[in-house]
PyMOL commands that place a pseudoatom at each C-alpha (Angstrom):
pseudoatom trace, name=CA, resn=MET, resi=1, chain=A, elem=C, hetatm=0, pos=[0.000, 0.000, 0.000]
pseudoatom trace, name=CA, resn=ILE, resi=2, chain=A, elem=C, hetatm=0, pos=[1.388, 3.368, -0.950]
pseudoatom trace, name=CA, resn=ALA, resi=3, chain=A, elem=C, hetatm=0, pos=[0.322, 6.879, 0.019]
pseudoatom trace, name=CA, resn=ARG, resi=4, chain=A, elem=C, hetatm=0, pos=[0.428, 9.774, -2.404]
pseudoatom trace, name=CA, resn=SER, resi=5, chain=A, elem=C, hetatm=0, pos=[-0.897, 13.314, -2.324]
pseudoatom trace, name=CA, resn=PHE, resi=6, chain=A, elem=C, hetatm=0, pos=[-4.043, 14.258, -4.186]
pseudoatom trace, name=CA, resn=SER, resi=7, chain=A, elem=C, hetatm=0, pos=[-2.098, 16.566, -6.507]
pseudoatom trace, name=CA, resn=ASN, resi=8, chain=A, elem=C, hetatm=0, pos=[0.459, 13.845, -7.293]
pseudoatom trace, name=CA, resn=VAL, resi=9, chain=A, elem=C, hetatm=0, pos=[-2.280, 11.348, -8.138]
pseudoatom trace, name=CA, resn=ARG, resi=10, chain=A, elem=C, hetatm=0, pos=[-4.107, 13.957, -10.229]
pseudoatom trace, name=CA, resn=GLN, resi=11, chain=A, elem=C, hetatm=0, pos=[-0.942, 14.682, -12.235]
pseudoatom trace, name=CA, resn=ASN, resi=12, chain=A, elem=C, hetatm=0, pos=[-0.204, 10.972, -12.722]
pseudoatom trace, name=CA, resn=PHE, resi=13, chain=A, elem=C, hetatm=0, pos=[-3.717, 9.537, -12.710]
pseudoatom trace, name=CA, resn=LYS, resi=14, chain=A, elem=C, hetatm=0, pos=[-3.193, 6.903, -15.444]
pseudoatom trace, name=CA, resn=TYR, resi=15, chain=A, elem=C, hetatm=0, pos=[-0.004, 5.693, -13.768]
pseudoatom trace, name=CA, resn=TYR, resi=16, chain=A, elem=C, hetatm=0, pos=[-1.760, 5.114, -10.443]
pseudoatom trace, name=CA, resn=CYS, resi=17, chain=A, elem=C, hetatm=0, pos=[-4.794, 3.556, -12.118]
pseudoatom trace, name=CA, resn=ASP, resi=18, chain=A, elem=C, hetatm=0, pos=[-2.442, 1.124, -13.852]
pseudoatom trace, name=CA, resn=ARG, resi=19, chain=A, elem=C, hetatm=0, pos=[-0.682, 0.308, -10.576]
pseudoatom trace, name=CA, resn=ALA, resi=20, chain=A, elem=C, hetatm=0, pos=[-4.022, -0.379, -8.927]
pseudoatom trace, name=CA, resn=THR, resi=21, chain=A, elem=C, hetatm=0, pos=[-5.346, -2.571, -11.738]
pseudoatom trace, name=CA, resn=GLU, resi=22, chain=A, elem=C, hetatm=0, pos=[-2.200, -4.332, -12.955]
pseudoatom trace, name=CA, resn=ASN, resi=23, chain=A, elem=C, hetatm=0, pos=[-0.330, -4.766, -9.660]
pseudoatom trace, name=CA, resn=PHE, resi=24, chain=A, elem=C, hetatm=0, pos=[-3.343, -4.912, -7.325]
pseudoatom trace, name=CA, resn=GLU, resi=25, chain=A, elem=C, hetatm=0, pos=[-1.819, -2.090, -5.311]
pseudoatom trace, name=CA, resn=LYS, resi=26, chain=A, elem=C, hetatm=0, pos=[-3.902, 0.037, -3.003]
pseudoatom trace, name=CA, resn=ILE, resi=27, chain=A, elem=C, hetatm=0, pos=[-3.149, 3.746, -3.196]
pseudoatom trace, name=CA, resn=ILE, resi=28, chain=A, elem=C, hetatm=0, pos=[-4.004, 6.011, -0.284]
pseudoatom trace, name=CA, resn=ILE, resi=29, chain=A, elem=C, hetatm=0, pos=[-4.761, 9.452, -1.653]
pseudoatom trace, name=CA, resn=THR, resi=30, chain=A, elem=C, hetatm=0, pos=[-3.983, 11.999, 1.038]
pseudoatom trace, name=CA, resn=ARG, resi=31, chain=A, elem=C, hetatm=0, pos=[-5.801, 15.319, 1.128]
pseudoatom trace, name=CA, resn=GLU, resi=32, chain=A, elem=C, hetatm=0, pos=[-4.940, 18.434, 3.091]
pseudoatom trace, name=CA, resn=ARG, resi=33, chain=A, elem=C, hetatm=0, pos=[-8.563, 19.453, 3.619]
pseudoatom trace, name=CA, resn=GLY, resi=34, chain=A, elem=C, hetatm=0, pos=[-10.526, 16.282, 3.896]
pseudoatom trace, name=CA, resn=ASP, resi=35, chain=A, elem=C, hetatm=0, pos=[-10.426, 12.615, 4.679]
pseudoatom trace, name=CA, resn=ASN, resi=36, chain=A, elem=C, hetatm=0, pos=[-8.075, 10.377, 2.755]
pseudoatom trace, name=CA, resn=VAL, resi=37, chain=A, elem=C, hetatm=0, pos=[-9.340, 8.128, -0.026]
pseudoatom trace, name=CA, resn=VAL, resi=38, chain=A, elem=C, hetatm=0, pos=[-8.198, 4.653, -1.055]
pseudoatom trace, name=CA, resn=MET, resi=39, chain=A, elem=C, hetatm=0, pos=[-7.924, 3.729, -4.742]
pseudoatom trace, name=CA, resn=LEU, resi=40, chain=A, elem=C, hetatm=0, pos=[-8.139, 0.046, -5.630]
pseudoatom trace, name=CA, resn=SER, resi=41, chain=A, elem=C, hetatm=0, pos=[-9.039, -1.990, -8.682]
pseudoatom trace, name=CA, resn=GLU, resi=42, chain=A, elem=C, hetatm=0, pos=[-12.609, -2.995, -9.426]
pseudoatom trace, name=CA, resn=ALA, resi=43, chain=A, elem=C, hetatm=0, pos=[-11.551, -6.640, -9.141]
pseudoatom trace, name=CA, resn=GLU, resi=44, chain=A, elem=C, hetatm=0, pos=[-10.260, -6.069, -5.600]
pseudoatom trace, name=CA, resn=TYR, resi=45, chain=A, elem=C, hetatm=0, pos=[-13.366, -4.091, -4.685]
pseudoatom trace, name=CA, resn=ASN, resi=46, chain=A, elem=C, hetatm=0, pos=[-15.631, -6.884, -5.962]
pseudoatom trace, name=CA, resn=ASN, resi=47, chain=A, elem=C, hetatm=0, pos=[-13.586, -9.429, -4.017]
pseudoatom trace, name=CA, resn=LEU, resi=48, chain=A, elem=C, hetatm=0, pos=[-13.964, -7.407, -0.818]
pseudoatom trace, name=CA, resn=MET, resi=49, chain=A, elem=C, hetatm=0, pos=[-17.716, -7.058, -1.327]
pseudoatom trace, name=CA, resn=GLU, resi=50, chain=A, elem=C, hetatm=0, pos=[-18.091, -10.795, -1.962]
pseudoatom trace, name=CA, resn=ASN, resi=51, chain=A, elem=C, hetatm=0, pos=[-16.120, -11.594, 1.192]
pseudoatom trace, name=CA, resn=LEU, resi=52, chain=A, elem=C, hetatm=0, pos=[-18.255, -9.217, 3.236]
pseudoatom trace, name=CA, resn=TYR, resi=53, chain=A, elem=C, hetatm=0, pos=[-21.391, -10.830, 1.842]
pseudoatom trace, name=CA, resn=VAL, resi=54, chain=A, elem=C, hetatm=0, pos=[-20.211, -14.371, 2.576]
pseudoatom trace, name=CA, resn=ARG, resi=55, chain=A, elem=C, hetatm=0, pos=[-19.085, -13.496, 6.095]
pseudoatom trace, name=CA, resn=SER, resi=56, chain=A, elem=C, hetatm=0, pos=[-22.309, -11.628, 6.867]
pseudoatom trace, name=CA, resn=ASP, resi=57, chain=A, elem=C, hetatm=0, pos=[-24.344, -14.847, 6.611]
pseudoatom trace, name=CA, resn=PRO, resi=58, chain=A, elem=C, hetatm=0, pos=[-23.204, -17.102, 9.485]
pseudoatom trace, name=CA, resn=ASP, resi=59, chain=A, elem=C, hetatm=0, pos=[-24.873, -20.220, 8.077]
pseudoatom trace, name=CA, resn=TYR, resi=60, chain=A, elem=C, hetatm=0, pos=[-23.312, -19.814, 4.633]
pseudoatom trace, name=CA, resn=TYR, resi=61, chain=A, elem=C, hetatm=0, pos=[-19.920, -18.946, 6.109]
pseudoatom trace, name=CA, resn=ASN, resi=62, chain=A, elem=C, hetatm=0, pos=[-19.918, -21.989, 8.420]
pseudoatom trace, name=CA, resn=GLU, resi=63, chain=A, elem=C, hetatm=0, pos=[-20.916, -24.219, 5.508]
pseudoatom trace, name=CA, resn=LEU, resi=64, chain=A, elem=C, hetatm=0, pos=[-18.009, -22.816, 3.504]
pseudoatom trace, name=CA, resn=LEU, resi=65, chain=A, elem=C, hetatm=0, pos=[-15.578, -23.442, 6.381]
pseudoatom trace, name=CA, resn=GLN, resi=66, chain=A, elem=C, hetatm=0, pos=[-16.826, -27.027, 6.729]
pseudoatom trace, name=CA, resn=SER, resi=67, chain=A, elem=C, hetatm=0, pos=[-16.330, -27.573, 3.000]
pseudoatom trace, name=CA, resn=ILE, resi=68, chain=A, elem=C, hetatm=0, pos=[-12.765, -26.289, 3.229]
pseudoatom trace, name=CA, resn=GLU, resi=69, chain=A, elem=C, hetatm=0, pos=[-12.056, -28.658, 6.131]
pseudoatom trace, name=CA, resn=GLN, resi=70, chain=A, elem=C, hetatm=0, pos=[-13.460, -31.588, 4.136]
pseudoatom trace, name=CA, resn=LEU, resi=71, chain=A, elem=C, hetatm=0, pos=[-11.163, -30.727, 1.222]
pseudoatom trace, name=CA, resn=LYS, resi=72, chain=A, elem=C, hetatm=0, pos=[-8.152, -30.513, 3.549]
pseudoatom trace, name=CA, resn=LYS, resi=73, chain=A, elem=C, hetatm=0, pos=[-8.994, -33.989, 4.862]
pseudoatom trace, name=CA, resn=GLY, resi=74, chain=A, elem=C, hetatm=0, pos=[-9.151, -35.378, 1.329]
pseudoatom trace, name=CA, resn=LYS, resi=75, chain=A, elem=C, hetatm=0, pos=[-12.906, -35.837, 1.341]
pseudoatom trace, name=CA, resn=GLY, resi=76, chain=A, elem=C, hetatm=0, pos=[-13.503, -33.795, -1.814]
pseudoatom trace, name=CA, resn=GLN, resi=77, chain=A, elem=C, hetatm=0, pos=[-14.984, -35.307, -4.946]
pseudoatom trace, name=CA, resn=LYS, resi=78, chain=A, elem=C, hetatm=0, pos=[-13.792, -34.624, -8.462]
pseudoatom trace, name=CA, resn=ARG, resi=79, chain=A, elem=C, hetatm=0, pos=[-16.609, -33.929, -10.902]
pseudoatom trace, name=CA, resn=ASP, resi=80, chain=A, elem=C, hetatm=0, pos=[-16.737, -33.203, -14.603]
pseudoatom trace, name=CA, resn=LEU, resi=81, chain=A, elem=C, hetatm=0, pos=[-18.390, -30.020, -15.770]
pseudoatom trace, name=CA, resn=LEU, resi=82, chain=A, elem=C, hetatm=0, pos=[-21.396, -30.468, -18.000]
pseudoatom trace, name=CA, resn=ASP, resi=83, chain=A, elem=C, hetatm=0, pos=[-21.410, -28.810, -21.410]
pseudoatom trace, name=CA, resn=GLU, resi=84, chain=A, elem=C, hetatm=0, pos=[-24.774, -27.242, -22.111]
for i in range(1, 84): cmd.bond("trace and resi %d" % i, "trace and resi %d" % (i + 1))
show_as sticks, trace
zoom trace
């Protein structure tokens, strides 16, 4: 995670957008008169939102954890995908 001033990010906007999207870097944009802002890629944002959603439902989250434990114990099953 890097921190850069608002004016620096404004002057080099494409560069920081590329760093966020290509390198999955988070950029803290510091502002003199206001709260800081974090820039991150849409992919990372979507991942965060999905994780929040999964963790907000205790039943679904526990089911997911149980599935992970089953896989770790070698109890997973290999299945072929169906072509439709």
